[in-house]
N, C-alpha and C positions, 0 to 999 in steps of 0.2 A: 910702186909709183907714189910719189909724194906730190900733193897738190896744194897750192896756197889757196885756201878757201876765202879769197877776198870778197867774192860776191856774197857768200854767207855772212861774213863779218859786216859787210855794208848793210845788209838787210837787218841784221840783229841790232846794229848800232842805231839805225833809223827808227826801229820800233821801240827799243828799250831805253835809249838815252834821251832824257828830256832836252838836253842841249841840242841834240841833232834834230829833234822834232821842232824846236823853236827856231832853229836856224833856217828852216825852209818856209817859215811863216812870215809874210810881209810885216805883220804887227810886231814881230820880234827880230827884225833884221839887224838891229843894233845890239843884240845880246852878246855878240862877239865870242861864241863858244870856240871858234878856231884859235883865238889867242890863248885861251886856257889850254887847249890841246897842245899847242906849240910849247908853252911853258912846261907842261907835264913831260913832253918828250925831251926838252932841253935839260930837265932835272933828272931824267931817267939814268939810273946808275949803270955803269959799264959792266961787262961780264967779269972783268978782273976785280972790280970792286965787290961784285956779288960773290965771287970766289973767296975773297978775303973775308967777307962777312960770314959766309958759310963756314970757313975754317975757324973763325973766332967763336961762332956759335957751337961748333963741335967741341972746341976746347972748354967752353963754359959748361957745356952739358957733361963732358967727361969729369970735370972737376965737381960739378953738382952731384953726379951719380956716385962718385967716390965718397963724397961727404955723406950722402944718403945711406950708402952701404955701411959706412963706419957708424953712422947714427943708429942704424938698426941694431948693430951688435951692442952698442952702448945701451940702447933701450932694453934689450933682452936682459943684459946684466943688471941694470938698475931695477927692473921689475922682479928679478930673482932676489935681489937684496931686500926689496920692499915686501917680499912675501911674508904672510903671517905664519907660514909654516917654515921654520928654519931660516927666516930672513935675518941677515946680519946688520942691516941698517938700523941706526938708533931709533928711528921712528917705528920700525917693525918690531924691535925689541920692546919698546915702550907700549906699543899697542897690544902685543901678546901678553905683557905683564898686566896691563889694565884689564884685559879680557879675563885673565885668570882671577884677578882680584874681584871682578864682578861676579864670576862664577862662585868663588868662595863666599862672597857676601850673600849671594842668593841662597847658598846652602845653609849659612848661619841663620838667615831669616826663617828658612823653612824649619830648622831645628827649634828656633825660639818660638815660632808659632805653634809647633807641636807641644812644647813645654807648657805653653799657656793652656792648650787644650787638655793636657794631662792634669795640670793644676786645678782647672775647673772641675774636672771629673773627680779628683780627689776630694775637693771641697763638697761636691754634691753627694759623694758617697758616705759622708759622716752620718751616723745615726743619732737618734735622740739621746742615746746613752753616752755620746762622745763628750769628753771633758772640755772645759773652757780652754785649757792649754792646747789640746788637739785642734780645736776649731781655730784658735788664733794662729797656730803654726800653718794650717792649711791656707788661711787667708793671706798670711805673709808670703807663702810660697807662690800663690797666684799673683799677688801684687808684684813680686820680684820678677816672675816670668813675663808678665805684661810689660814691665819696664825694659827687660832685656829684648823683648820682641819689638818694642818701639825703637830702641837703639839699633837693632838689626835692620829694621826697615829703613831707617835714616841712612845707615851705612850702605845698604844695598842701592839706594837711590843715588848716593854720592859716587859709588863704584860704577854704576851704570852710566852716569854722566861722564865720568872720567874715561871710561872705556869708549863711549861714543865720540868724545873729543879726540882721543888718541887715534881712533879708527878714521875720523874725518881728516886729521892731519896726514895719516898714511895714504888715504885716498887722494888727497890734494897733491901729495908728492908723486903719486902714480900718474895723475892727470897731467901734472907739469912735465913729467918725463915724456909722456905720449905727445903732448903739444910741442915740446922741443923737437922731437923727431918729426912731427908733422910739418914744422917749418922747413926742415931739410927735404922732406918728401915733396912739398909744394914747390920748393926751389928747383928740385930735379925735374918735376913735371913742367914747370914754366920754361926751364932751359931746354927740355926736349921739344916743347912746342915751338920755341924760337928756332931751334935747329931745323925742325921739319919745315917751318916757314921759309927759312933761309935756303934750304936745299930746293924747295919748290920754286922759289923765285929764280934761283940759278938755273934750274932745269928749264923753266919757262923761257928765260932769256936765251939760253943755248938753242932751244927749239926754234925760237923766233929768228935767231941769227942764221940757223941752218936754212929755214924757209926763205929768208931774205936772200941768202946766197944762192938758193935754188932758183929764185926769180931772176937773179942777175945772170946766172948761167943760161937760163932759158932764153935770154935775149940773143945768144949766139945762134940758136936754132930758129929765130924769127918769131914774130908775133902770131898768136892764135888768130884765126880769121872767122868772121861770122859765117855760119852755115844755116841758111834759111830752110834747107831741106831736111834738117835733123829736128824732128818735132817730138814734143811730149804732151800727150792729150789725156786729160783727166776725165773719167766717167764715174758716176755714182756718188760724187760728193754732194750731199744736199746743202741747200742754202740755209738750213736751220738745224742746229745740233742741240741736244738736251744733255745737261750735266748728269753724270752717272750712267751714261750709255756709251756704247762703242759703235763706230760706223766703219764699214768696209767699203773701200772704193778702189779704183785701179788707175794705173798710168800706162798708156801704150806709147812706147818710144819707137819711132819709125825713122829709118835711114832712107829718105827719099832721094838721096843723091846718087851719083854714079861712081862714088869712091868707096873703098872698103875702110871700115873704121875698126881699128884693133881693140879699142876699149871704149865703151860708152858708159858714162856715168849720169845719173839723174840727180839733180839738185832739188831738194824739198825743204821748205822752210815754213813753219806754222807759227803765227803770232796772234795774240788776242789781248783785249783790254776789257775792263768792266764798262758799265754804261756811261760812266763819266768820261771815259777815254783817257784817264790819267793813271790808272793802275794796271800794270801788266799782269795778266793772268795765265800766260802760257805754261807756268810751272805746274798747273793742274792738268796739262795735256800730256798724253803719252802716244807717240807715233811708232808703229811697227811696220815692217815690210817683209814680204816673201816673194820668191820667184820660182820659176819652173826648175831652175838649177839649184836653188836653195829654198826648198818648200817650208822649212821651219821658220816660224815667226822670229824676227830679230828686231831689237830696239834700234831706232834711228835717233840721232841727236836732233836738237831743235833746229839747227842750221847745218846741214851736212849733205855730202854727196852719197848717194846709195849705190854701192858697187854690186849690182845684181843683174846687170844687163849683159856685160861681156862684149864680145865682138859682134858687129852687125855687117852683113854683106849689103851691097847696093840693093835697095828695094825691100830689105828685110825689116821685121819689127820684133819687139819683145815686150811682154807684159809684166808689170809689177803689181802685186797686190799690196794695198796699204790698209792699215787699221788705225783709226784715230779714236782714242779712248779719253773721255773727260771724267775727271774725278767728281764725285757727288758734291764736293765743296766748291766746284767751279762757279764763280759769280756769273750772273747774267751779263751779257755784253755783246761784243762783236769780235769777229776773227777774220783772218785772211791767210791763205796758203799761197806761197810763191813756188812755181814749178819751172824748171829749165832742164836742158840736157847739154852735155859737152862730150867731145870725143878726143882721144889721145892716141897717136900712132907711134910705133916703134922707131920710125924715121925722124921723130921730133916734130912732125906736123900736128896741129891741133886746131880745134875750133868748136863751134856750137851755136846754139840759139843766141842771138845778140841781146836778148832781153829776158824778162821773166813774165810768165803768165800768172796773173793774180786772180785768185778765186776768193770771193768774199762770202761770209756766212754769219748768221746770227747765232748767239749762244743763249739758250734758255736755261732757267734755273732748274734744278733737279725736281722731277715730278711734274714738270710743265707738259702741256700738250703742244706739240710743235705745229699742229694744224696742217694746212696744205703746204707741202714742200716741193721744191723743184731742184733739179741739178744746178749747182753753182756754175755760172758761166765765166769763161776766162776774159780778163781784161789785160791787154798788152801794156807793160810798163815802159818799154822802150821800142824804138824802131831803128834799124841800121841806118847810119849816115845822118841821123837826126838828133840834134841836141835837145829837142823838146819832145813832149809826148802828150797824148790825150787818152789816159786810161778811162775806161767806162765801167761803171758798177754793174752788178748783176741784176739790179732791179731799177735802174734809172737810165734814161736815154741821154742824160746830160753829162758831158765829160768833165773830169777834173784836169785842168791844163797846167803844165809847167813850162816856163819859157827859159831862154838862155840866161836870164838874169837870176835864175834860181828861186823865183817867187812861186807861190802856190796859190791859185785862186779857185776856190771851190764854189762853182756856180750851181752845182746840184750835187746830190749825194744819194748813195744807196743805203743799205742798212748799216754799212760800216761807219764807225765813228770818225771824228776829225783826226784823232791820233793815227788811226790806220791809214787814212788818206795821206796824212803827212808822211807816214813811213814810206808809202809807195813813192811819194814825191822825192824823198831823200834818196831812195835807191836809184831813181831815175837820174837825179842830178850827177851821179857818178859818171854817167855817159857810157854808152856801149863800148866805145873805143878803149876807154880806160880800163873797163872790166876785162877786156880780152888781152890787153897788154900784160896783165898780171896773171892771167890764166895760162900758165905754161907748164910744161912737163920737163923735169930735169932728165936730160938724155942719159940713158944707161942706169937710172936710179930705180931700184925696186923697193916696194914696201909691202 
């Protein structure tokens, strides 16, 4: 079964999109976010255009990958040619020759230094009986050895310098070869990223088109109808949560009607902001669920239907366990959980709660003491047949009212921030009827 999660999208949009938040505030009624959205939709590329873009991206990647592969072969050949061992490149030959010359110069200096040492020893070994000629010869030999040693030292320094310069040129050539290959490698990586992005955009557009087509086919089976006797009641969700902790709570879904429901789904949406109300923090939240039929904990998306109830007979109920975990880095602020339930039958009929139950809670920084806590109380965000609503916070008796003109007047507040209140108002403004028009099941479609 495929479901267009329009309700989930609406709540997420209201909470996470600044334009949506501003649109429901009287002070920003002229911000005109709708015009921006229309422009974006008008300029949205078609599936054909996305297919062409994906094809071009594939061609570009194939070309870049081929060039990268050829570049790798060329790099390996160049590095072999630039090897100091049997390298045939002129720079490799020159470096090897310079290195050998430096080795020979070092050996010559060592021999010259030894000759000096020997000459000094010969001079020192002369006795008092040595003739003047013998002493002069020894002194001359020492002087000549010292001159040779000085020349050998100079030659060694020059040879070392030449060897270092030749080695540097060789290394520079190697670096240049690697960099040249790096350009090809980066180009291939960029082309791959572009290809992946193009493929993802095409897949997303196709999915959206399929879902849109599903909604159109759903019209043949009739609109989903509000069902007040299908309820989802939360217990155990405290009105204060601390970062770095996990909280277990439950949802009991009850079919209080006289009709059999083939498949019942529970909608759960959790959103939060920091204390300023301007920064979304739900990325630090992790929601999991389990049920009697599926006892293993499973991750739930931020805005999603939980498929863990199954069929419900008239008067029957089912329980879902939920676990909400807050990362230690979660900033202090405020949060809200939206809960609802829908049903879909094999004959194409469908329906569910006409609105959302809103549970507000405070978020405390890691290590904080929550103090006295109570179970969060539900506030209805919509009522059937009514274009306005009066949601009430968990700790305030003063409602936040929205009227048919879409304005939001907060005359009182609970612990939730203005942005959370505005989010609730934005979801309300969709209207229960509009929500149920798009909550349809595609007849005969399985997922």
